[in-house]
All heavy atoms as an XYZ file, in Angstrom:
968
protein
N     125.981    115.819    131.253
C     125.904    114.442    131.778
C     126.128    113.456    130.626
O     125.532    113.642    129.531
C     124.498    114.233    132.429
C     124.351    112.998    133.094
S     125.034    113.131    134.719
C     124.537    111.641    135.470
N     126.822    112.421    130.909
C     127.119    111.444    129.844
C     126.513    110.075    130.239
O     126.579    109.681    131.399
C     128.631    111.230    129.680
O     129.166    112.492    129.246
C     129.008    110.219    128.601
N     125.938    109.445    129.259
C     125.254    108.145    129.408
C     125.899    107.099    128.500
O     126.091    107.379    127.314
C     123.746    108.276    129.083
C     123.081    109.245    130.006
C     123.030    110.601    129.672
C     122.508    108.836    131.169
C     122.442    111.510    130.561
C     121.888    109.750    132.057
C     121.853    111.115    131.705
O     121.285    112.015    132.549
N     126.062    105.922    129.035
C     126.569    104.827    128.183
C     125.458    104.296    127.311
O     124.261    104.309    127.744
C     127.061    103.658    129.082
C     128.295    104.004    129.880
C     129.553    104.122    129.033
O     129.713    103.271    128.088
O     130.329    105.041    129.306
N     125.771    103.905    126.115
C     124.819    103.286    125.209
C     125.381    101.973    124.787
O     126.082    101.851    123.775
C     124.564    104.190    123.985
C     123.591    103.589    123.049
C     124.124    105.589    124.404
N     125.190    100.928    125.602
C     125.758     99.630    125.442
C     124.726     98.502    125.365
O     125.035     97.405    124.912
C     126.785     99.293    126.456
C     127.875    100.371    126.608
C     129.164     99.953    126.018
N     130.116    101.039    126.138
C     130.773    101.603    125.118
N     130.549    101.148    123.926
N     131.607    102.571    125.306
N     123.508     98.783    125.901
C     122.455     97.766    125.991
C     121.142     98.377    125.602
O     120.983     99.593    125.536
C     122.347     97.214    127.425
O     121.834     98.254    128.256
C     123.679     96.665    127.933
N     120.152     97.546    125.366
C     118.772     98.010    125.103
C     118.231     98.884    126.267
O     117.558     99.823    126.082
C     117.815     96.830    124.896
C     118.020     96.117    123.602
C     117.475     96.829    122.338
O     116.613     97.719    122.530
O     117.911     96.453    121.261
N     118.626     98.492    127.471
C     118.204     99.250    128.657
C     118.813    100.627    128.685
O     118.204    101.589    129.088
C     118.551     98.475    129.983
C     117.786     97.239    130.197
C     118.264     96.026    129.396
O     119.428     96.035    128.930
O     117.470     95.054    129.172
N     120.031    100.751    128.190
C     120.685    102.043    128.071
C     119.907    102.972    127.162
O     119.783    104.154    127.374
C     122.125    101.915    127.569
C     123.036    101.246    128.565
O     122.697    101.168    129.823
O     124.152    100.796    128.174
N     119.375    102.394    126.102
C     118.570    103.209    125.155
C     117.350    103.794    125.842
O     116.988    104.983    125.610
C     118.137    102.345    123.938
C     119.252    101.897    123.048
C     118.718    100.910    122.013
C     120.044    103.016    122.389
N     116.711    103.039    126.702
C     115.596    103.557    127.447
C     116.001    104.633    128.426
O     115.342    105.676    128.552
C     114.846    102.392    128.171
C     113.597    102.737    128.955
C     112.561    103.311    128.017
C     113.089    101.516    129.659
N     117.113    104.389    129.065
C     117.655    105.437    130.025
C     117.965    106.731    129.307
O     117.644    107.804    129.858
C     118.895    104.880    130.752
C     119.401    105.861    131.786
C     120.658    105.376    132.470
O     121.043    104.218    132.376
O     121.246    106.170    133.209
N     118.543    106.654    128.106
C     118.878    107.853    127.366
C     117.553    108.569    127.004
O     117.518    109.798    127.140
C     119.611    107.432    126.054
C     119.542    108.543    125.019
C     121.076    107.095    126.403
N     116.516    107.891    126.609
C     115.228    108.516    126.290
C     114.725    109.302    127.483
O     114.292    110.440    127.378
C     114.225    107.561    125.804
C     114.416    107.020    124.378
C     113.329    106.059    123.953
N     112.035    106.641    123.998
C     111.433    107.287    122.979
N     112.111    107.403    121.855
N     110.218    107.744    123.090
N     114.758    108.675    128.643
C     114.219    109.333    129.833
C     115.088    110.564    130.224
O     114.544    111.591    130.622
C     114.193    108.356    131.011
C     113.133    107.316    130.879
N     111.794    107.593    130.801
C     113.186    105.961    130.801
C     111.046    106.475    130.707
N     111.909    105.477    130.675
N     116.415    110.397    130.143
C     117.313    111.501    130.423
C     117.105    112.666    129.485
O     117.087    113.879    129.924
C     118.734    111.081    130.423
N     116.948    112.384    128.194
C     116.770    113.490    127.212
C     115.390    114.129    127.469
O     115.251    115.362    127.357
C     116.916    112.963    125.799
C     116.494    114.005    124.778
C     118.393    112.487    125.526
N     114.343    113.340    127.763
C     113.082    113.934    128.048
C     113.162    114.904    129.210
O     112.665    116.019    129.136
C     111.990    112.889    128.330
C     110.651    113.562    128.510
C     109.604    112.616    129.027
N     108.307    113.307    129.133
C     108.010    114.119    130.120
N     108.895    114.504    131.003
N     106.812    114.746    130.114
N     113.806    114.491    130.301
C     113.956    115.342    131.446
C     114.762    116.651    131.096
O     114.422    117.754    131.526
C     114.673    114.612    132.581
N     115.730    116.506    130.219
C     116.568    117.634    129.809
C     115.709    118.599    128.946
O     115.818    119.837    129.110
C     117.748    117.176    129.002
N     114.789    118.102    128.104
C     113.986    119.004    127.319
C     113.000    119.786    128.207
O     112.725    120.932    127.911
C     113.165    118.201    126.221
O     112.227    117.355    126.892
C     114.035    117.485    125.245
N     112.528    119.124    129.238
C     111.681    119.841    130.182
C     112.447    120.908    130.958
O     111.965    122.036    131.097
C     110.991    118.843    131.205
C     110.303    119.556    132.289
C     110.022    117.912    130.434
N     113.683    120.615    131.331
C     114.516    121.543    132.048
C     114.764    122.804    131.189
O     114.826    123.884    131.704
C     115.859    120.902    132.447
C     116.784    121.810    133.222
C     118.067    121.117    133.681
O     117.998    119.926    133.907
O     119.052    121.821    133.758
N     115.019    122.632    129.927
C     115.289    123.721    129.009
C     114.006    124.534    128.747
O     114.095    125.711    128.408
C     115.927    123.231    127.706
C     116.018    124.330    126.639
C     117.318    122.646    127.950
N     112.856    123.912    128.927
C     111.595    124.656    128.709
C     110.983    124.406    127.347
O     110.154    125.221    126.927
N     111.304    123.341    126.690
C     110.730    123.050    125.376
C     109.236    122.661    125.524
O     108.890    121.998    126.497
C     111.394    121.875    124.677
C     112.760    122.203    124.108
C     113.880    121.491    124.470
C     112.948    123.195    123.179
C     115.110    121.781    123.963
C     114.141    123.502    122.621
C     115.242    122.777    122.991
N     108.417    123.045    124.580
C     107.024    122.575    124.527
C     107.037    121.155    124.100
O     108.019    120.554    123.731
N     105.824    120.564    124.097
C     105.642    119.172    123.777
C     106.155    118.774    122.407
O     106.785    117.732    122.236
C     104.197    118.730    123.888
C     103.873    117.285    123.772
C     104.662    116.466    124.836
C     102.388    116.994    124.000
N     105.911    119.623    121.406
C     106.324    119.303    120.049
C     107.880    119.252    119.955
O     108.434    118.280    119.452
C     105.790    120.298    119.009
C     106.422    120.150    117.674
C     104.265    120.186    118.916
N     108.539    120.256    120.551
C     110.036    120.248    120.494
C     110.606    119.109    121.380
O     111.618    118.529    121.074
C     110.567    121.596    120.913
C     110.534    122.577    119.753
O     110.465    122.149    118.575
O     110.518    123.807    120.017
N     109.926    118.808    122.499
C     110.350    117.675    123.282
C     110.344    116.396    122.484
O     111.379    115.634    122.478
C     109.411    117.477    124.484
C     109.520    118.502    125.566
C     108.528    118.222    126.707
O     108.185    117.084    126.979
N     108.121    119.247    127.360
N     109.295    116.201    121.732
C     109.203    114.994    120.906
C     110.257    114.982    119.821
O     110.844    113.920    119.577
C     107.747    114.972    120.248
O     106.766    114.945    121.307
C     107.600    113.709    119.401
N     110.519    116.100    119.216
C     111.566    116.212    118.141
C     112.878    115.803    118.728
O     113.637    114.963    118.142
C     111.650    117.622    117.629
C     110.507    117.964    116.728
C     110.673    119.441    116.224
N     109.630    119.741    115.294
C     108.966    120.885    115.309
N     109.174    121.775    116.235
N     107.978    121.098    114.425
N     113.290    116.370    119.879
C     114.639    116.051    120.466
C     114.727    114.623    120.929
O     115.691    113.938    120.654
C     114.894    117.078    121.627
C     116.218    116.721    122.279
C     114.997    118.505    121.063
N     113.631    114.168    121.569
C     113.648    112.765    122.037
C     113.780    111.804    120.870
O     114.475    110.814    120.911
C     112.462    112.473    122.960
C     112.485    113.307    124.197
C     112.342    110.995    123.271
C     111.142    113.362    124.958
N     113.070    112.046    119.815
C     113.096    111.206    118.615
C     114.504    111.219    118.038
O     115.037    110.134    117.695
C     112.052    111.634    117.597
O     110.747    111.564    118.194
C     112.128    110.806    116.349
N     115.092    112.404    117.868
C     116.425    112.468    117.330
C     117.438    111.749    118.210
O     118.291    110.984    117.757
C     116.880    113.960    117.191
N     117.329    111.929    119.513
C     118.233    111.273    120.471
C     118.122    109.749    120.388
O     119.094    109.029    120.362
C     117.960    111.734    121.868
N     116.888    109.309    120.248
C     116.616    107.843    120.141
C     117.273    107.262    118.878
O     117.892    106.212    118.934
C     115.107    107.547    120.148
O     114.551    107.890    121.377
N     117.094    107.952    117.757
C     117.695    107.518    116.482
C     119.179    107.474    116.604
O     119.870    106.525    116.160
C     117.247    108.420    115.366
C     115.776    108.305    114.999
C     115.386    106.978    114.422
O     116.249    106.235    113.935
O     114.187    106.661    114.453
N     119.810    108.538    117.102
C     121.251    108.630    117.184
C     121.822    107.615    118.126
O     122.880    106.977    117.882
C     121.699    110.036    117.566
C     121.279    111.111    116.591
C     121.560    112.518    117.147
C     121.979    110.927    115.247
N     121.239    107.431    119.264
C     121.665    106.457    120.232
C     121.547    105.054    119.736
O     122.493    104.199    119.850
C     120.919    106.579    121.572
N     120.463    104.772    119.031
C     120.243    103.452    118.472
C     121.293    103.176    117.380
O     121.845    102.061    117.311
C     118.860    103.272    117.898
C     118.644    101.874    117.301
C     117.173    101.516    117.145
N     116.474    101.278    118.380
C     116.609    100.227    119.151
N     117.473     99.252    118.823
N     115.933    100.063    120.284
N     121.599    104.151    116.580
C     122.644    104.022    115.537
C     123.973    103.684    116.203
O     124.729    102.815    115.721
C     122.814    105.286    114.690
C     121.745    105.384    113.626
O     121.005    104.497    113.390
N     121.724    106.531    113.002
N     124.312    104.376    117.312
C     125.578    104.113    118.035
C     125.576    102.682    118.541
O     126.638    101.972    118.465
C     125.805    105.153    119.101
N     124.475    102.255    119.061
C     124.345    100.910    119.607
C     124.463     99.848    118.548
O     125.206     98.886    118.638
C     123.028    100.803    120.433
C     122.685     99.430    120.891
C     123.476     98.820    121.862
C     121.589     98.761    120.436
C     123.210     97.542    122.341
C     121.237     97.513    120.918
C     122.043     96.916    121.869
N     123.657     99.976    117.503
C     123.503     98.966    116.454
C     124.703     98.934    115.512
O     125.281     97.930    115.203
C     122.219     99.125    115.673
C     122.144     98.235    114.494
C     121.005     98.895    116.539
N     125.054    100.108    114.972
C     126.077    100.224    113.952
C     127.481    100.470    114.442
O     128.452    100.183    113.843
C     125.729    101.300    112.926
C     124.393    101.046    112.279
N     124.138     99.982    111.428
C     123.223    101.770    112.376
C     122.893    100.068    111.064
N     122.325    101.080    111.553
N     127.528    101.132    115.651
C     128.862    101.508    116.228
C     129.256    100.596    117.354
O     130.305    100.837    117.988
N     128.458     99.591    117.670
C     128.866     98.614    118.737
C     128.723     99.249    120.143
O     129.271     98.700    121.087
N     128.050    100.350    120.216
C     127.941    101.010    121.575
C     128.662    102.343    121.560
O     129.418    102.623    120.639
N     128.409    103.124    122.598
C     129.063    104.397    122.644
C     128.481    105.186    123.824
O     128.091    104.605    124.848
N     128.506    106.544    123.684
C     127.979    107.412    124.706
C     127.108    108.520    124.150
O     127.260    108.817    122.960
C     129.149    108.096    125.496
O     129.927    108.839    124.537
C     130.037    107.093    126.223
N     126.247    109.014    124.952
C     125.474    110.189    124.622
C     125.670    111.165    125.736
O     125.467    110.874    126.910
C     123.964    109.871    124.477
C     123.101    111.098    124.134
C     122.049    110.670    123.127
C     122.496    111.716    125.367
N     126.123    112.397    125.371
C     126.334    113.465    126.316
C     125.337    114.578    126.143
O     125.047    114.943    124.956
C     127.751    114.038    126.189
O     128.704    112.967    126.421
C     128.000    115.130    127.192
N     124.680    115.067    127.190
C     123.744    116.157    127.127
C     124.427    117.427    127.632
O     125.013    117.412    128.727
C     122.492    115.810    127.963
C     121.788    114.553    127.461
C     121.528    117.022    127.990
C     120.712    114.026    128.338
N     124.266    118.485    126.920
C     124.851    119.766    127.279
C     123.804    120.833    127.058
O     122.873    120.628    126.286
C     126.083    120.025    126.377
C     126.877    121.243    126.816
O     126.823    121.618    127.998
O     127.627    121.762    125.979
N     123.994    121.980    127.736
C     123.020    123.046    127.654
C     123.696    124.373    127.204
O     124.036    125.212    128.041
C     122.388    123.296    129.026
C     121.690    122.057    129.587
C     122.415    121.163    130.424
C     120.405    121.798    129.290
C     121.777    120.077    130.952
C     119.780    120.674    129.777
C     120.475    119.782    130.621
O     119.856    118.700    131.114
N     123.866    124.490    125.882
C     124.536    125.682    125.410
C     123.603    126.967    125.461
O     122.443    126.795    125.568
C     124.891    125.322    123.979
C     123.745    124.369    123.571
C     123.490    123.581    124.815
N     124.238    128.093    125.366
C     123.495    129.371    125.252
C     124.108    130.192    124.130
O     125.298    130.074    123.812
C     123.625    130.176    126.547
C     122.897    129.560    127.713
C     122.975    130.502    128.910
N     122.217    130.016    130.031
C     120.938    130.280    130.198
N     120.310    131.024    129.414
N     120.304    129.761    131.240
N     123.244    130.930    123.467
C     123.695    131.889    122.483
C     122.740    133.035    122.441
O     121.477    132.826    122.434
C     123.825    131.219    121.048
C     122.478    130.905    120.405
C     122.703    130.468    118.997
N     121.358    130.132    118.382
C     121.188    129.502    117.357
N     122.154    129.004    116.647
N     119.947    129.343    116.860
N     123.255    134.210    122.437
C     122.437    135.432    122.410
C     121.241    135.341    123.406
O     120.109    135.700    123.042
C     121.918    135.737    121.047
O     122.967    135.827    120.136
N     121.482    134.740    124.594
C     120.417    134.659    125.570
C     119.488    133.467    125.381
O     118.660    133.208    126.283
N     119.595    132.763    124.294
C     118.716    131.587    124.050
C     119.351    130.317    124.708
O     120.553    130.148    124.634
C     118.537    131.389    122.568
N     118.488    129.502    125.185
C     118.959    128.174    125.785
C     118.798    127.095    124.694
O     117.875    127.172    123.918
C     118.091    127.827    127.007
C     118.521    128.525    128.227
C     117.885    127.994    129.452
N     118.590    126.797    129.879
C     118.196    126.001    130.871
N     117.039    126.183    131.464
N     118.918    124.972    131.198
N     119.673    126.178    124.804
C     119.599    125.071    123.857
C     119.882    123.766    124.552
O     120.197    123.690    125.758
N     119.699    122.713    123.823
C     120.011    121.349    124.270
C     120.848    120.707    123.245
O     120.422    120.545    122.065
C     118.719    120.565    124.523
C     118.841    119.139    125.017
C     119.557    119.167    126.391
C     117.524    118.473    125.141
N     122.068    120.322    123.587
C     123.007    119.710    122.664
C     123.225    118.236    123.022
O     123.438    117.921    124.180
C     124.349    120.450    122.703
C     125.367    119.808    121.734
C     126.644    120.647    121.721
N     126.331    121.967    121.115
C     126.810    123.140    121.635
N     127.565    123.118    122.702
N     126.464    124.225    121.105
N     123.113    117.383    122.025
C     123.412    115.976    122.133
C     124.673    115.661    121.414
O     124.828    116.013    120.246
C     122.262    115.180    121.575
C     120.829    115.502    121.995
C     119.838    114.723    121.149
C     120.665    115.214    123.465
N     125.610    114.984    122.076
C     126.845    114.574    121.445
C     126.870    113.032    121.572
O     126.920    112.501    122.695
C     128.135    115.152    122.112
C     129.370    114.647    121.426
C     128.044    116.694    122.061
N     126.802    112.374    120.441
C     126.719    110.904    120.393
C     128.047    110.392    119.802
O     128.342    110.759    118.647
C     125.500    110.384    119.675
C     125.475    108.854    119.674
C     124.194    110.911    120.239
N     128.737    109.578    120.503
C     130.045    109.045    120.046
C     129.997    107.525    120.032
O     129.400    106.935    120.982
C     131.216    109.484    120.989
C     131.400    110.998    121.047
C     132.566    111.295    121.986
C     132.759    112.750    122.171
N     133.868    113.064    123.025
N     130.651    106.948    119.055
C     130.857    105.529    119.025
C     132.247    105.203    118.512
O     132.909    106.055    117.990
C     129.787    104.750    118.263
C     129.873    104.927    116.768
O     130.927    104.707    116.174
O     128.852    105.380    116.174
N     132.690    103.981    118.765
C     134.006    103.556    118.277
C     133.894    102.524    117.216
O     134.736    101.647    117.008
C     134.824    102.977    119.474
C     135.080    104.013    120.526
O     135.417    105.140    120.181
O     135.008    103.679    121.733
N     132.809    102.578    116.491
C     132.518    101.639    115.449
C     133.339    101.825    114.186
O     134.357    102.525    114.205
N     132.922    101.233    113.054
C     133.657    101.265    111.825
C     133.666    102.622    111.146
O     134.396    102.837    110.186
C     133.044    100.197    111.019
C     131.650    100.111    111.526
C     131.708    100.391    112.957
N     132.839    103.510    111.594
C     132.675    104.847    110.880
C     131.711    104.682    109.761
O     131.202    103.647    109.454
N     131.370    105.815    109.154
C     130.454    105.903    108.071
C     131.260    106.080    106.749
O     131.864    107.129    106.597
C     129.394    106.990    108.273
C     128.642    106.775    109.563
C     128.475    107.037    107.063
C     127.739    107.930    109.937
N     131.259    105.067    105.915
C     132.090    105.171    104.758
C     131.679    106.266    103.772
O     132.514    106.965    103.245
C     132.087    103.812    103.993
N     130.388    106.466    103.594
C     129.855    107.482    102.661
C     128.816    108.261    103.387
O     127.624    108.003    103.375
C     129.298    106.820    101.390
C     128.880    107.832    100.350
O     128.790    109.079    100.662
O     128.593    107.432     99.210
N     129.216    109.383    104.054
C     128.370    110.173    104.888
C     127.197    110.785    104.080
O     126.084    110.794    104.529
C     129.153    111.252    105.601
C     128.394    112.085    106.606
C     127.716    111.200    107.637
C     129.295    113.080    107.271
N     127.489    111.293    102.896
C     126.445    111.963    102.098
C     125.325    110.933    101.783
O     124.146    111.279    101.845
C     126.976    112.516    100.803
C     127.830    113.745    101.082
O     127.579    114.498    102.022
N     128.823    114.012    100.262
N     125.705    109.729    101.444
C     124.681    108.714    101.188
C     123.924    108.339    102.436
O     122.712    108.176    102.451
C     125.368    107.487    100.562
O     125.936    107.867     99.313
C     124.317    106.367    100.273
N     124.624    108.240    103.551
C     124.008    107.838    104.783
C     122.991    108.891    105.305
O     122.037    108.522    105.990
C     125.090    107.687    105.896
N     123.124    110.134    104.892
C     122.224    111.147    105.330
C     120.939    111.227    104.432
O     120.008    111.937    104.730
C     122.895    112.573    105.299
C     123.871    112.777    106.479
C     124.763    113.978    106.218
C     123.131    112.884    107.799
N     120.965    110.485    103.330
C     119.797    110.513    102.426
C     118.716    109.610    102.948
O     118.951    108.521    103.500
C     120.204    109.986    101.028
C     121.138    110.938    100.325
C     121.602    110.369     98.952
O     121.116    109.307     98.537
N     122.486    111.047     98.305
N     117.456    110.057    102.784
C     116.292    109.264    103.188
C     116.270    107.989    102.331
O     116.562    107.997    101.139
C     115.019    110.043    102.934
C     114.675    110.976    104.070
O     115.289    110.830    105.148
O     113.810    111.827    103.882
N     115.988    106.908    103.027
C     115.868    105.606    102.345
C     117.127    104.786    102.424
O     117.098    103.606    102.192
N     118.262    105.400    102.783
C     119.519    104.662    102.925
C     119.519    103.922    104.258
O     119.254    104.498    105.299
C     120.745    105.549    102.881
C     122.045    104.806    103.062
C     122.607    104.070    102.060
C     122.639    104.813    104.304
C     123.748    103.358    102.290
C     123.808    104.115    104.520
C     124.404    103.370    103.528
N     119.800    102.640    104.219
C     119.886    101.898    105.434
C     120.922    100.710    105.277
O     121.062    100.202    104.165
C     118.489    101.234    105.832
O     118.641    100.530    107.036
C     117.937    100.379    104.702
N     121.615    100.442    106.335
C     122.475     99.271    106.333
C     121.952     98.187    107.302
O     122.508     97.137    107.419
C     123.916     99.583    106.778
O     123.875    100.228    108.088
C     124.544    100.579    105.757
N     120.807     98.565    107.946
C     120.297     97.690    109.009
C     118.939     97.153    108.728
O     118.294     96.626    109.634
N     118.399     97.369    107.532
C     117.109     96.792    107.212
C     115.929     97.723    107.673
O     114.771     97.266    107.520
N     116.240     98.842    108.192
C     115.153     99.763    108.657
C     114.598    100.636    107.461
O     114.893    100.354    106.272
N     113.891    101.653    107.780
C     113.309    102.528    106.792
C     114.291    103.545    106.231
O     114.040    104.180    105.197
C     112.138    103.277    107.356
C     110.942    102.394    107.779
C     109.842    103.263    108.455
C     110.386    101.659    106.607
N     115.405    103.695    106.879
C     116.411    104.614    106.381
C     116.117    106.102    106.625
O     116.501    106.957    105.906
N     115.459    106.386    107.743
C     115.143    107.756    108.127
C     115.964    108.244    109.304
O     115.887    109.395    109.713
C     113.691    107.945    108.469
C     112.777    107.677    107.310
N     112.815    108.342    106.126
C     111.768    106.756    107.122
C     111.908    107.922    105.275
N     111.265    106.914    105.863
N     116.789    107.365    109.870
C     117.511    107.664    111.175
C     118.342    108.850    111.142
O     118.061    109.899    111.747
N     119.492    108.858    110.428
C     120.459    109.964    110.473
C     119.908    111.203    109.819
O     119.931    112.288    110.395
C     121.751    109.496    109.827
C     123.007    110.262    110.144
C     123.251    110.260    111.680
C     124.192    109.612    109.443
N     119.323    111.105    108.653
C     118.764    112.258    107.949
C     117.543    112.803    108.727
O     117.335    114.008    108.809
N     116.741    111.909    109.259
C     115.616    112.342    110.045
C     116.001    113.074    111.277
O     115.428    114.124    111.668
N     117.037    112.578    111.986
C     117.556    113.298    113.158
C     118.070    114.676    112.822
O     117.848    115.677    113.530
C     118.662    112.487    113.797
N     118.755    114.790    111.671
C     119.223    116.035    111.202
C     118.073    117.044    111.005
O     118.154    118.210    111.393
C     120.040    115.900    109.919
C     120.506    117.249    109.353
C     121.436    117.096    108.163
N     120.696    116.489    107.022
C     121.244    116.315    105.822
N     122.435    116.682    105.620
N     120.550    115.743    104.899
N     116.981    116.604    110.437
C     115.864    117.491    110.175
C     115.174    117.925    111.508
O     114.530    118.998    111.535
C     114.849    116.801    109.245
C     115.272    116.867    107.772
C     114.162    116.381    106.890
N     113.648    115.025    107.203
C     114.213    113.915    106.842
N     115.327    113.914    106.106
N     113.700    112.759    107.186
N     115.217    117.108    112.509
C     114.536    117.406    113.757
C     115.319    118.446    114.639
O     114.741    119.018    115.534
C     114.368    116.135    114.570
C     113.335    115.134    113.953
C     113.434    113.804    114.673
C     111.931    115.694    113.970
N     116.587    118.624    114.343
C     117.419    119.480    115.168
C     117.744    120.751    114.352
O     117.693    120.787    113.167
C     118.674    118.731    115.613
C     118.406    117.439    116.372
S     117.531    117.648    117.919
C     118.918    118.169    118.977
N     118.154    121.826    115.078
C     118.514    123.111    114.439
C     119.941    123.027    113.888
O     120.198    123.541    112.790
C     118.337    124.216    115.411
C     116.930    124.465    115.882
O     116.044    124.368    115.009
O     116.701    124.657    117.043
N     120.882    122.510    114.652
C     122.286    122.439    114.221
C     122.628    120.920    114.268
O     122.257    120.234    115.202
C     123.196    123.204    115.165
C     122.894    124.683    115.229
O     122.408    125.263    114.273
O     123.058    125.239    116.358
N     123.392    120.498    113.259
C     123.672    119.084    113.190
C     125.011    118.946    112.421
O     125.195    119.451    111.366
C     122.590    118.413    112.356
C     122.590    116.904    112.403
C     121.897    116.242    113.416
C     123.282    116.144    111.450
C     121.886    114.870    113.456
C     123.288    114.776    111.484
C     122.558    114.092    112.509
N     125.893    118.149    113.067
C     127.236    117.910    112.412
C     127.640    116.430    112.685
O     127.331    115.908    113.745
C     128.309    118.812    112.966
N     128.205    115.811    111.695
C     128.695    114.460    111.843
C     130.160    114.413    111.448
O     130.527    114.946    110.435
C     127.922    113.479    110.885
C     128.415    112.054    111.039
C     126.426    113.505    111.113
N     130.909    113.831    112.273
C     132.348    113.634    112.038
C     132.603    112.081    112.096
O     132.367    111.460    113.102
C     133.199    114.291    113.114
C     132.891    115.742    113.295
N     133.290    116.743    112.397
C     132.090    116.407    114.215
C     132.832    117.881    112.784
N     132.082    117.704    113.869
N     132.976    111.569    110.922
C     133.182    110.099    110.848
C     134.226    109.785    109.824
O     134.279    110.477    108.761
C     131.846    109.440    110.503
O     132.003    108.032    110.501
N     135.006    108.802    110.068
C     135.930    108.261    109.060
C     136.050    106.776    109.257
O     135.895    106.286    110.363
C     137.274    108.984    109.143
O     137.822    108.864    110.446
N     136.296    106.129    108.169
C     136.348    104.660    108.200
C     137.363    104.149    109.207
O     138.498    104.582    109.235
C     136.689    104.183    106.784
O     136.628    102.772    106.720
N     136.914    103.289    110.078
C     137.748    102.677    111.083
C     137.972    103.549    112.327
O     138.652    103.130    113.230
N     137.389    104.752    112.363
C     137.641    105.700    113.418
C     136.432    105.992    114.317
O     136.531    106.760    115.244
C     138.156    107.039    112.874
C     139.432    106.853    111.983
C     140.652    107.089    112.746
O     140.672    107.875    113.728
O     141.703    106.479    112.405
N     135.285    105.453    113.990
C     134.094    105.772    114.772
C     133.409    107.011    114.242
O     133.789    107.627    113.238
N     132.348    107.374    114.967
C     131.478    108.502    114.528
C     131.153    109.362    115.766
O     130.898    108.872    116.856
C     130.206    107.983    113.905
O     130.560    107.186    112.738
C     129.279    109.104    113.407
N     131.115    110.665    115.505
C     130.613    111.638    116.493
C     129.532    112.428    115.824
O     129.765    113.011    114.752
C     131.761    112.586    116.969
C     132.875    111.794    117.597
C     131.135    113.596    117.939
C     134.091    112.627    117.891
N     128.341    112.533    116.453
C     127.248    113.380    115.927
C     126.991    114.430    117.010
O     126.869    114.071    118.192
C     125.942    112.550    115.694
C     124.861    113.457    115.204
C     126.246    111.438    114.653
N     126.947    115.675    116.570
C     126.629    116.774    117.456
C     125.342    117.438    116.965
O     125.319    117.944    115.828
C     127.795    117.804    117.522
C     129.102    117.074    117.892
C     127.464    118.934    118.470
C     130.335    117.952    117.656
N     124.305    117.389    117.765
C     123.021    117.893    117.330
C     122.511    118.837    118.429
O     122.430    118.425    119.610
C     122.067    116.744    117.095
N     122.009    120.010    118.016
C     121.500    120.986    118.993
C     120.109    121.498    118.538
O     119.876    121.721    117.361
C     122.438    122.221    119.064
O     123.789    121.742    119.329
C     122.016    123.201    120.120
N     119.271    121.609    119.521
C     117.959    122.236    119.262
C     117.888    123.446    120.197
O     118.271    123.424    121.364
C     116.854    121.284    119.647
C     115.452    121.837    119.410
C     114.979    121.489    118.036
N     113.704    122.131    117.781
C     113.245    122.291    116.539
N     113.890    121.814    115.529
N     112.138    122.921    116.359
N     117.485    124.622    119.636
C     117.406    125.881    120.344
C     115.937    126.158    120.725
O     115.032    125.890    119.952
C     117.991    127.028    119.546
C     119.441    126.793    119.274
C     120.004    126.324    118.139
C     120.478    127.144    120.198
N     121.409    126.267    118.288
C     121.709    126.758    119.517
C     120.560    127.645    121.440
C     122.935    126.896    120.078
C     121.767    127.797    122.077
C     122.967    127.451    121.354
N     115.769    126.697    121.948
C     114.446    127.013    122.362
C     114.086    128.397    121.818
O     114.847    129.318    121.960
C     114.349    127.077    123.907
C     112.893    127.178    124.386
C     112.855    127.299    125.879
N     113.133    128.694    126.201
C     113.372    129.200    127.374
N     113.454    128.365    128.414
N     113.604    130.420    127.566
N     112.907    128.493    121.200
C     112.449    129.774    120.730
C     112.160    130.662    121.846
O     111.718    130.240    122.937
C     111.179    129.568    119.892
N     112.460    131.921    121.737
C     112.267    132.848    122.807
C     110.809    133.130    123.073
O     110.000    133.127    122.343
C     112.954    134.205    122.496
C     114.410    133.976    122.365
C     115.009    135.339    122.045
N     116.139    135.209    121.154
C     117.341    135.692    121.436
N     117.523    136.342    122.523
N     118.337    135.529    120.599
């Protein structure tokens, strides 16, 4: 399922949708919180820095394990220096600078594809422990 991330209200809708998805996958409360927090950070980044975008929820499987994959896309200016952007404390928006790097730590698999002027795609997956 894909959700638009264009307004503050969309950010709330994304949080609710991701929470419902974590329950569907069978995550416990701690993992629910991890995934919802990561989704919130990524969606907010797309909204604030990317001028809006989309968040897609997918349910991958591997070796019998269920997962929850978030794909966040924006058409913004891209991330000029990805390595720096992933470091704690780096911010372009006046925040604490834990967003992108923090989201990476909360998820099991994490990839960012971004180039200047081309937008950004973040793919983040959390796997349910058996």
